[in-house]
Structure formats: structure tokens, C-alpha cells
C-alpha positions, 0 to 999 in steps of 0.5 A: 065364885071368881066371876062374882068376886070380880063383879064385886071388885068392879062395882064397889065394896058391897054388891048383890050378884045373883041374889047373894050378898058379897061384901069385900073386906080387904084387898092386899097386893103383894109380890110386885115386880117391875121390868122394862125401860123408860118408855114401856113397863110391865108390872106383875103382882098378886092381889088377894081379895078377902070377902064375906058371903052369907056370913062366911069369910072367903079369900080369892087370889088373882095374878095381875100383869099390867103394861104401862107406857108413856104417852104425852108425858103421862103414864097410861095402862095400855093392857091388863091381864088378870087370872085367878091363882090356882 
């Protein structure tokens, strides 16, 4: 399911994966933690995806870590890691 939800997350609110319909209903982001200095920042947070497939409501959670640095006066995400919360 996680790969299917991940595909749905990247392609839009409604998608078809392997012939099954998935509709993302809502995203929630919680537990934001930020650390670092003015040049490099690490952010971690919990993302919860609420979706529906074949009439069944399901939920999956992911732990996100993003590394953000400043380049040329703009903040840029240079690395992301996403793993499914067990």
C-alpha cells in the first residue's frame, strides 16, 4: 500500500495504480522540529495521509526529514528522506 499511496501523493489527488482507484482525502503535518544555523537547517515532521480505495478509508503515516540550505539568497531543499512509520 505504501508504494501506491506514494505514487498517488506524487501524481495528484486521484490516481489509478495497478487498476485500483485511490483518492487522497487529506494530508496532515505534525510534530515539526527544526534545528541548524542560518546556513543549513534540518526539519523533521510526521505526515499523515488519509485516503480511500475501493470504498475503504485508510490512513498511512510517513516520517520526513528535509535538509534546507541558503544559496544565492534563496532557501533550497537539497535532501529529503521519507520513510513509512511503523
